[in-house]
ROSE-4610 file (N, C-alpha, C; in Angstrom, 1 decimal, always signed):
// ROSE-4610
residu = [M/M/M/K/K/K/K/K/K/E/E/E/E/E/E/L/L/L/V/V/V/H/H/H/L/L/L/H/H/H/L/L/L/L/L/L/L/L/L/A/A/A/Q/Q/Q/L/L/L/K/K/K/K/K/K/H/H/H/C/C/C/E/E/E/E/E/E/N/N/N/G/G/G/A/A/A/G/G/G/C/C/C/D/D/D/F/F/F/A/A/A/K/K/K/Y/Y/Y/N/N/N/D/D/D/L/L/L/G/G/G/I/I/I/S/S/S/P/P/P/F/F/F/Q/Q/Q/V/V/V/H/H/H/R/R/R/S/S/S/K/K/K/E/E/E/E/E/E/H/H/H/K/K/K/Q/Q/Q/A/A/A/V/V/V/F/F/F/V/V/V/L/L/L/G/G/G/A/A/A/E/E/E/L/L/L/A/A/A/S/S/S/L/L/L/A/A/A/A/A/A/R/R/R/D/D/D/N/N/N/S/S/S/P/P/P/F/F/F/L/L/L]
num = [1/1/1/2/2/2/3/3/3/4/4/4/5/5/5/6/6/6/7/7/7/8/8/8/9/9/9/10/10/10/11/11/11/12/12/12/13/13/13/14/14/14/15/15/15/16/16/16/17/17/17/18/18/18/19/19/19/20/20/20/21/21/21/22/22/22/23/23/23/24/24/24/25/25/25/26/26/26/27/27/27/28/28/28/29/29/29/30/30/30/31/31/31/32/32/32/33/33/33/34/34/34/35/35/35/36/36/36/37/37/37/38/38/38/39/39/39/40/40/40/41/41/41/42/42/42/43/43/43/44/44/44/45/45/45/46/46/46/47/47/47/48/48/48/49/49/49/50/50/50/51/51/51/52/52/52/53/53/53/54/54/54/55/55/55/56/56/56/57/57/57/58/58/58/59/59/59/60/60/60/61/61/61/62/62/62/63/63/63/64/64/64/65/65/65/66/66/66/67/67/67/68/68/68/69/69/69/70/70/70/71/71/71/72/72/72]
x = [-13.8/-14.3/-15.8/-16.1/-17.5/-18.8/-20.0/-21.1/-21.4/-21.6/-21.8/-21.2/-20.0/-18.9/-19.2/-19.7/-19.9/-21.3/-22.1/-23.5/-23.4/-22.6/-22.3/-21.6/-20.6/-20.3/-21.3/-22.1/-23.1/-24.1/-24.4/-25.1/-24.2/-23.3/-22.6/-22.5/-22.2/-22.2/-23.8/-24.6/-26.0/-26.2/-25.8/-26.2/-25.3/-24.2/-23.7/-24.6/-24.8/-25.8/-26.9/-27.6/-28.7/-28.3/-27.3/-26.6/-26.4/-25.8/-25.8/-27.0/-27.9/-29.3/-29.9/-29.9/-30.6/-29.9/-28.6/-27.9/-27.6/-28.4/-28.5/-26.9/-26.2/-25.0/-24.4/-25.7/-25.6/-25.4/-25.6/-25.2/-26.1/-25.7/-26.8/-26.7/-27.6/-27.4/-28.3/-28.6/-29.6/-28.9/-27.8/-27.0/-27.4/-27.0/-27.6/-28.8/-29.9/-31.2/-31.6/-31.3/-31.4/-30.9/-30.0/-29.9/-30.8/-32.0/-33.0/-32.7/-31.6/-31.0/-31.0/-31.3/-30.9/-30.0/-29.4/-28.7/-29.2/-30.7/-31.3/-32.1/-31.7/-32.2/-31.0/-30.8/-29.6/-29.9/-30.9/-30.9/-30.6/-30.3/-29.6/-28.4/-27.9/-26.6/-25.4/-24.4/-23.1/-22.5/-23.1/-22.3/-23.1/-24.8/-25.5/-25.0/-24.8/-24.1/-22.8/-22.1/-20.6/-20.8/-21.6/-22.1/-22.5/-23.4/-24.0/-22.9/-21.9/-21.0/-20.1/-19.8/-18.9/-19.7/-20.8/-21.7/-21.7/-22.0/-22.2/-20.7/-19.8/-18.3/-17.8/-18.4/-17.9/-18.5/-19.6/-20.6/-20.0/-19.8/-19.2/-17.8/-16.8/-15.5/-15.5/-16.5/-16.7/-17.0/-18.2/-18.5/-17.3/-16.6/-15.4/-14.3/-14.4/-13.3/-13.5/-14.8/-15.1/-14.6/-14.3/-13.8/-14.7/-15.9/-17.0/-17.7/-17.0/-17.6/-17.7/-19.0/-19.1/-18.7/-18.2/-17.9/-16.2/-15.5/-13.9/-13.5]
y = [+29.1/+28.3/+29.3/+29.6/+30.7/+29.7/+30.2/+29.4/+28.7/+29.4/+28.4/+27.1/+27.0/+25.9/+24.7/+25.7/+24.8/+24.0/+24.8/+24.2/+23.0/+23.3/+22.2/+20.8/+21.2/+20.0/+19.3/+20.0/+19.7/+18.5/+19.0/+18.5/+16.8/+17.1/+15.9/+15.0/+15.4/+14.3/+13.9/+14.7/+14.1/+12.9/+13.3/+12.3/+11.2/+11.1/+9.7/+9.0/+10.0/+9.6/+8.6/+9.5/+8.6/+7.4/+7.2/+6.1/+5.0/+5.3/+4.3/+3.7/+4.7/+4.3/+3.4/+3.7/+3.0/+1.3/+1.4/+0.1/-0.6/-0.2/-0.9/-0.9/+0.3/+0.0/+0.2/+0.3/+0.4/+1.6/+2.6/+3.9/+4.4/+5.4/+5.9/+7.3/+8.0/+9.5/+10.2/+9.9/+10.5/+11.9/+11.9/+13.3/+14.3/+13.8/+14.7/+14.9/+14.0/+14.2/+15.2/+15.3/+16.1/+17.5/+17.6/+18.9/+19.8/+19.0/+19.7/+20.4/+20.1/+21.1/+20.1/+20.8/+20.1/+20.8/+20.3/+21.2/+22.0/+21.8/+22.6/+23.9/+24.0/+25.3/+26.1/+26.6/+27.6/+29.0/+29.4/+30.3/+30.2/+29.0/+28.7/+29.4/+29.6/+30.2/+29.1/+29.8/+29.1/+28.4/+28.7/+27.6/+26.4/+26.6/+25.4/+24.4/+25.0/+24.0/+23.4/+24.2/+23.7/+22.5/+22.6/+22.0/+20.5/+20.6/+19.3/+18.8/+19.5/+18.9/+17.9/+18.3/+17.8/+16.7/+16.5/+15.5/+14.5/+14.8/+14.0/+13.2/+14.3/+13.6/+12.6/+12.8/+11.8/+10.6/+10.6/+9.4/+8.6/+9.2/+8.5/+8.2/+8.8/+8.3/+7.0/+7.1/+6.0/+4.6/+5.0/+3.6/+3.3/+4.0/+3.5/+3.0/+3.4/+2.8/+1.4/+0.9/-0.3/-1.3/-2.6/-3.7/-4.3/-4.2/-5.1/-3.9/-2.8/-1.8/-2.5/-2.3/-2.9/-1.8/-0.6/+0.4/+0.3/-0.3/-0.4/-1.2]
z = [-68.9/-69.8/-70.0/-71.1/-71.2/-71.1/-70.6/-70.4/-71.5/-72.8/-74.0/-73.9/-73.8/-74.0/-72.7/-71.8/-70.4/-70.7/-71.5/-71.7/-72.5/-73.8/-74.9/-74.0/-73.1/-72.5/-71.7/-71.0/-70.1/-71.2/-72.4/-73.3/-73.7/-74.0/-74.3/-73.2/-72.0/-71.0/-70.5/-71.1/-70.6/-71.6/-73.0/-74.0/-73.6/-73.0/-72.3/-71.3/-70.5/-69.3/-69.9/-71.0/-71.7/-72.2/-73.0/-73.5/-72.3/-71.2/-70.4/-69.4/-69.4/-68.8/-69.9/-71.2/-72.2/-72.6/-72.0/-72.3/-70.7/-69.9/-68.6/-67.9/-68.1/-67.4/-65.8/-65.2/-63.8/-63.1/-63.5/-63.3/-62.3/-61.4/-60.5/-60.7/-61.3/-61.7/-60.6/-59.5/-58.7/-58.0/-57.9/-57.6/-58.7/-59.8/-60.9/-61.1/-60.9/-61.2/-59.9/-58.7/-57.7/-57.9/-58.8/-59.2/-60.0/-60.7/-61.6/-62.4/-63.2/-64.2/-65.4/-66.6/-68.1/-68.7/-69.6/-70.7/-71.5/-71.8/-72.5/-71.9/-70.6/-69.5/-69.5/-70.8/-70.9/-70.2/-69.7/-68.6/-67.3/-67.2/-65.4/-65.8/-64.6/-64.2/-64.8/-65.0/-65.3/-63.9/-62.8/-61.8/-61.7/-62.0/-62.0/-63.1/-64.2/-65.3/-65.1/-64.3/-63.8/-62.8/-61.9/-61.0/-61.7/-62.5/-63.4/-64.2/-64.4/-65.3/-64.5/-63.1/-62.2/-61.6/-61.5/-61.0/-62.0/-63.2/-64.3/-64.7/-64.7/-65.0/-64.0/-62.6/-61.6/-61.6/-61.8/-62.1/-63.3/-64.7/-65.6/-65.4/-64.8/-64.5/-63.7/-62.5/-61.8/-62.6/-63.5/-64.2/-65.3/-65.8/-66.5/-65.7/-64.5/-63.6/-63.0/-63.1/-62.6/-63.4/-62.9/-63.3/-64.4/-64.1/-64.9/-65.9/-66.2/-67.1/-68.7/-69.1/-70.7/-71.4/-71.0/-72.0/-72.1/-71.2/-71.4/-72.5]
């Protein structure tokens, strides 16, 4: 995957994160926040964006897998 595509995916996942936070979905994005990277920081390395995508994806998948998830 090209860096531009990875940054775009990071942006989409960050928008889902924001939606979850605004609607009280009970997500814990501490690991993502600890990375200190935003999808708008396009100067950051491809590997940093890839790590952010994996961390965000894992938390969002965990949320979707919960029985009481309001998003299912």
